[in-house]
N, C-alpha and C positions, 0 to 999 in steps of 0.2 A: 184524370183531372187536369193534366197539363194542356189538353186540347181545348178546355173551356176558357173562353175569354170573358171574364165577369164584367168588363167595362160597359157593354151595352145594357146589361141587366142593372148594373149600378146606376147608370144614367136614367133609366126608366124609374128606378126606385127613388131617385132624387126628385124626379118630376112629380111622382105621386105624392111624396112627402110635401113638396112645395105647394101643390094644389090643396092638400089638406090643411097645411099651416095657414093658408090664406083664409080659411073658414073660421079660424079661432077668433072668438069675441072676447074683449077684455074681462067680462064678467065670468068667463069660463076658466080663467087662469088659475083660480084657487080650487078648482074641482078635483075630485079623486081620479086616479088612474089605476090600471091593473098592476103597475109597479107600486106596491103599497107604500113605499117610502117616498114616492114622488107625487106632487100635485101636477097639474097641467103645465104650469110655469117651469117647474123643475125638469119635467120631461122635455119640454122645448129646449131648455138650456142644455140638456144632455144630447139631444139630437144635433144642435148646433155645435156643441163642444166636441162630440165624437166625429162630426164631419170635418171640423178643423183639424183634429188629430190625424185623421187619415189623409187629409190634404198635405200636412207637413211631412208625413211619411212618404207620400208620393213625390214630394219635392226633394227628397233625400235628407230631410232633417230628422231630428229626434222627436218623434211623435209622443213618446212617453213623457217628455217634458211639458207637453200641452195638457192643461187641466181639462178633463173631459166634460166640463160644464161651463157654459157661457153665463157670466154674471153681469148684472147691471144693464140688461137689455130693457128698454122701455116697453110698456105693454103693447104699444101699437107698432113696434119695430121688428117683431119676430119674422115677418115675411121678408123684409129687406135684409135682415141679418142672415137668414138661411140662404137666400138667393146669392148673397155675397160669398159665403163659404162653399156653396154648391158649385158656383162658377170656378172657384179656386181649385176645388178637388178634381173636377172634370179636366181642367187644364193640366193639373199635376200628374194625372194618370194617363194622359193622351199618348205618350210614347210607348211603342211596343217593347222597348228595352225594360220598362218598369215591370213587365209581367214576370220575368224570370229573375230579376235582381233580388237578392236577399234583403229583407227589411225586418226591423224590430217592431213588434206590436205587443200588446199586453200578454198574449199567450205564447210568446217566444219569437225566435227568428225563423221566418218562413219566406218562400218566394212571394213576390208581389201579388201574383194572381190569387194565392191562398189568403193573403191579407185582405185584399179587396173583396173576395168572396165572403170572408167573415164579416166584413162591414156591410155587405148586402144583407146578410142575415140579421145583423143588429138593426140596421135602418128599417128593414121591412117589418121586423118585430115591433120596433118602437112606433112605426106608423100605425100598426094595428092597435097598439096601446092607445095612441092618440085618438084614433078613429073611435075606439070603444068609449073613451072618455067624452067625446063630443057627440055621442049618439049616432055614429055612422052616417055623417052627412054626404059622403061620396062612396061610390062603389070602388072597391079595391081590386087591383089586377091579380087574378089567381095565379098567373104564371110566375109572378114575383114571389108569391108565397111558396110555390112549388120549389123554386130554386133555393129559397131560404130554408125550407124544411129539409131538403136533401143535404144542404150544407150543415144544418144543425144536427141531423142524425149522424153525419160523418164525423164532425168534430166533437160532438158531445154524445157519444153512443151510450154512456152509462146513465141509467135513469136516476141514480142517486148522485147528487152533486155535493161537493164540499164547500166550505165557506169562502174558498179562493175563487170559486166559479161565480161569475156575475149573474147566473141564471139558477132558478130554484129547481128542485126535483121535478121529474116528469109527473104530470097530472093525467088522469084518464080523459081522453077526448070523448065527447058524447057520440053515440051511434049516428052515423050520417053527417058528422061534422065537416064543414068545408075546410079547405086547405089552410086558411088563416087560423081557424079555430084549432086545427091539428098542430100548427106551428106554435101557437100560444101555449097549448097544453104541453108540448114537448119541452118548452122552455119554462114550464112551471107557472104559467099565467092562467087566470080564470077571468071570465067576463065580470064586469061590475054588476053588483046586485042592483036592480032597478026598482026594488020594492019601496 
């Protein structure tokens, strides 16, 4: 794992998320998501808040003091809000020294590369959630899902999850499922019913 530099993958993941966020229309903000407790607005708030949290971690601050949801964002400001935190997080993690420095994240104290890999998993998963909510307006990068799935299987190997884990129990992936669908299933997510 130490040989893997997650920064290029994280950068691509933020570019993909940013492109998808740009497609969100105000009337979609109250729509459902695969995160059953979130609507689209709450999911966007979590994407922005989680990105701010890992930016603060990369800057050497206490990311756990950062609320993982952005509140009070105007309906038409999500693109600008995400672009601002995305720029900040990429700058915060630019130095090679950040990769091996121990940092505190919600799941413990880990080297920076492990923390950022975990946030790749989270961002790519939430990007799938958002894409599913919006009816898949853009093609998603399968290489990002492969990285996120490998990370998910490594850090969450047990198919049964307790209430402390922010992801539900593993669901079966359908035969022939693409990598995003496999990732979603591993993290306890199912596509929205379109009935």
